[in-house]
Phi, psi and omega in degrees: 000162181217159178227151183259125180244145181248135179222134182272129178229176179291340180268354182128197180277137181241127181254132178237154180250124180253137180278136179240127181294135178281143180294138181266139179254127181259124179278123182265180181293329180294321178292323181293337181292337180281350182270122181235159178291151178288129181283144177294157180295144180279128177279144179294150180293143181292129180250109182292347181299320180298318179296319179297318178297316181297315178296321179297318179294321179296316179296321178296318179297319178295322179295318179295319178297319178294320179295319179295320180296316180295322179295316179296323180295319178295320180297319179293323177294320178297318179294323181290326182268357180295144181295132179294155179292147174289159183306315182289331178290317178296318179295318179297319177299315182291326177293322178296321178295319179291326179298330178278001181225043182288350179273005180289161179303150184302321181297314178297319181301314184286331173297314181291317183293318180290328177294320177296315181296311182294321179296322178294314180298320181294315184281329183276328187238009177057046176243130182286062187292329181290338181263351185268153168283169180298318181292332176283329184281326186303316178297328178292323179295328182296338182270357181279151178284073183235138176305148185301319181296317180293323177297318180295321179291321177295321177298315179295323179298313182296319181288327179283335182286327184300313179298327179290318183288316190256340180246355178071029180295140180289146179216143182270166183294331180296317179293322178298316180295323180294315180291325176299314179296325179297313181295319178298317179296320179298317180295315181295324184283337186248359180288155179299136179273133181287135179284142179292146180284128180248147179240134181301133176083359181236129180289146176285142181264000000 
């Protein structure tokens, strides 16, 4: 602290500043007693509801996963136990698939078409047509209950398909469409005919 003093001189009044010592405050033991350590932050109380929700969601996810697994297992069993297609049904299915892809290259077309034809003959007549060469298969076809004209056309189809498949001979779309119709006709003409349903006491119409 400081105080202002006034003194008269020949030059006039002179003001001086005198320093005054500030009173000192002594901290006693009583004052120190009010000073305490800083307490650590309080943690929130544990709420078991959150844990229950988490466990519930985990159990629900496990239940859904188990249900999906059982459903897939049943579907696979149904597919495994489903009755296989009959030879003419499988051939018709494959012909329909090929019919939607008639723009494929000639070599690929004849590989697929001859495989359908040979697979049908093998499954329908118990002839290892897929393993035989064309010359080995032709005598077997002659023994099938097929009209002579249809047999001759099937024979021509097999012989014409080999150069396209193995030598890459060019073929036009007209010939491809004709051979496709031939195989379809062969399957339709040789598939088992369904017997008419008969009723006791009623003549068949």
